[in-house]
C-alpha positions as CSV (number, residue, x, y, z in Angstrom):
1,X,64.5,91.8,99.6
2,X,65.1,88.7,97.6
3,X,67.7,86.5,99.2
4,X,68.2,84.3,96.1
5,X,69.6,87.2,94.2
6,X,72.4,87.5,96.7
7,X,73.3,83.8,96.6
8,X,76.0,84.1,94.0
9,X,77.7,86.9,95.9
10,X,77.6,84.9,99.1
11,X,78.9,81.8,97.3
12,X,81.8,83.9,95.9
13,X,82.7,85.2,99.4
14,X,82.6,81.7,100.9
15,X,84.7,80.1,98.2
16,X,87.2,83.0,98.4
17,X,87.4,82.7,102.1
18,X,87.8,78.9,101.8
19,X,90.6,79.2,99.3
20,X,92.4,81.6,101.5
21,X,91.9,79.8,104.8
22,X,92.0,76.2,103.9
23,X,95.8,76.0,103.0
24,X,96.7,77.8,106.2
25,X,94.5,75.5,108.4
26,X,95.8,72.4,106.5
27,X,99.4,73.5,106.9
28,X,99.0,74.0,110.6
29,X,97.2,70.7,111.1
30,X,99.3,68.5,108.8
31,X,102.7,70.2,108.8
32,X,105.5,69.2,111.1
33,X,106.1,71.3,114.2
34,X,109.7,70.9,115.5
35,X,110.6,74.1,117.3
36,X,114.2,74.5,118.6
37,X,116.1,77.5,119.9
38,X,117.7,78.2,116.5
39,X,114.3,78.3,114.7
40,X,112.8,80.5,117.4
41,X,115.6,83.0,117.4
42,X,114.7,86.4,115.9
43,X,117.5,86.4,113.3
44,X,118.3,83.4,111.1
45,X,120.9,85.1,108.9
46,X,123.9,83.4,110.5
47,X,125.2,86.1,112.8
48,X,124.0,88.0,115.8
49,X,122.2,91.3,115.3
50,X,124.7,94.2,115.4
51,X,122.2,97.2,115.1
52,X,118.9,98.1,116.4
53,X,115.9,96.8,114.4
54,X,114.3,100.3,114.6
55,X,117.0,102.0,112.5
56,X,116.0,104.5,109.8
57,X,115.6,103.4,106.3
58,X,115.2,105.1,102.9
59,X,111.6,105.6,101.9
60,X,112.6,106.1,98.2
61,X,112.5,102.4,97.6
62,X,108.8,102.4,98.5
63,X,108.2,105.6,96.5
64,X,109.6,104.1,93.4
65,X,107.6,100.9,93.9
66,X,104.4,102.8,94.3
67,X,105.1,105.0,91.3
68,X,105.8,101.8,89.2
69,X,102.5,100.2,90.3
70,X,100.6,103.4,89.6
71,X,102.0,103.8,86.0
72,X,101.9,100.0,85.4
73,X,98.1,100.0,86.1
74,X,97.8,102.4,83.1
75,X,98.6,99.4,80.9
76,X,95.9,97.4,82.6
77,X,93.4,100.0,81.4
78,X,94.9,100.4,78.0
79,X,94.5,96.8,76.9
80,X,90.7,96.5,77.2
81,X,90.3,99.9,75.7
82,X,92.4,99.1,72.7
83,X,90.5,95.8,72.1
84,X,87.1,97.4,72.3
85,X,87.9,100.7,70.6
86,X,85.7,100.0,67.6
87,X,82.7,99.2,69.8
88,X,83.0,102.2,72.2
89,X,83.4,104.8,69.4
90,X,84.5,108.4,69.7
91,X,83.2,108.8,73.3
92,X,85.4,106.0,74.5
93,X,88.4,107.3,72.6
94,X,88.0,110.8,74.1
95,X,87.5,109.3,77.6
96,X,90.7,107.5,77.3
97,X,92.5,110.6,76.0
98,X,91.3,112.5,79.1
99,X,92.6,109.7,81.3
100,X,95.9,109.6,79.6
101,X,96.2,113.4,79.8
102,X,95.7,113.3,83.5
103,X,98.2,110.5,83.8
104,X,100.8,112.4,81.8
105,X,100.3,115.6,83.8
106,X,100.8,113.5,87.0
107,X,104.0,112.0,85.5
108,X,105.4,115.4,84.6
109,X,104.6,116.7,88.0
110,X,106.4,113.8,89.7
111,X,109.3,114.3,87.3
112,X,109.6,118.0,88.1
113,X,109.3,117.4,91.8
114,X,112.3,115.0,91.5
115,X,110.4,111.9,92.7
116,X,112.0,109.9,90.0
117,X,115.6,111.0,90.6
118,X,117.9,108.5,92.4
119,X,120.7,110.1,94.3
């Protein structure tokens, strides 16, 4: 096993961890810390809590968000495909058509199940 071949991967991980952790550590060390009872209270909306925090909520908001992200990622795959269509040829074209067919079948299934209906 050649350790030098893994050096770029290790460097990438270290730089990523540094970029993620350095602002948090600097903020904790250099930022002001002035706690008071108002800041430490669980609700900062201006009035006391009138319901239990464990109340039921509608899951449809998350379902719509997940479906949006799923179908929005389709565009992320279509741009590189469209740019390199002349280089990948007929095989690349047919691969993307299969991908889009699967995506359309999933979309029609969700539509028929009523996942996109807002009541």
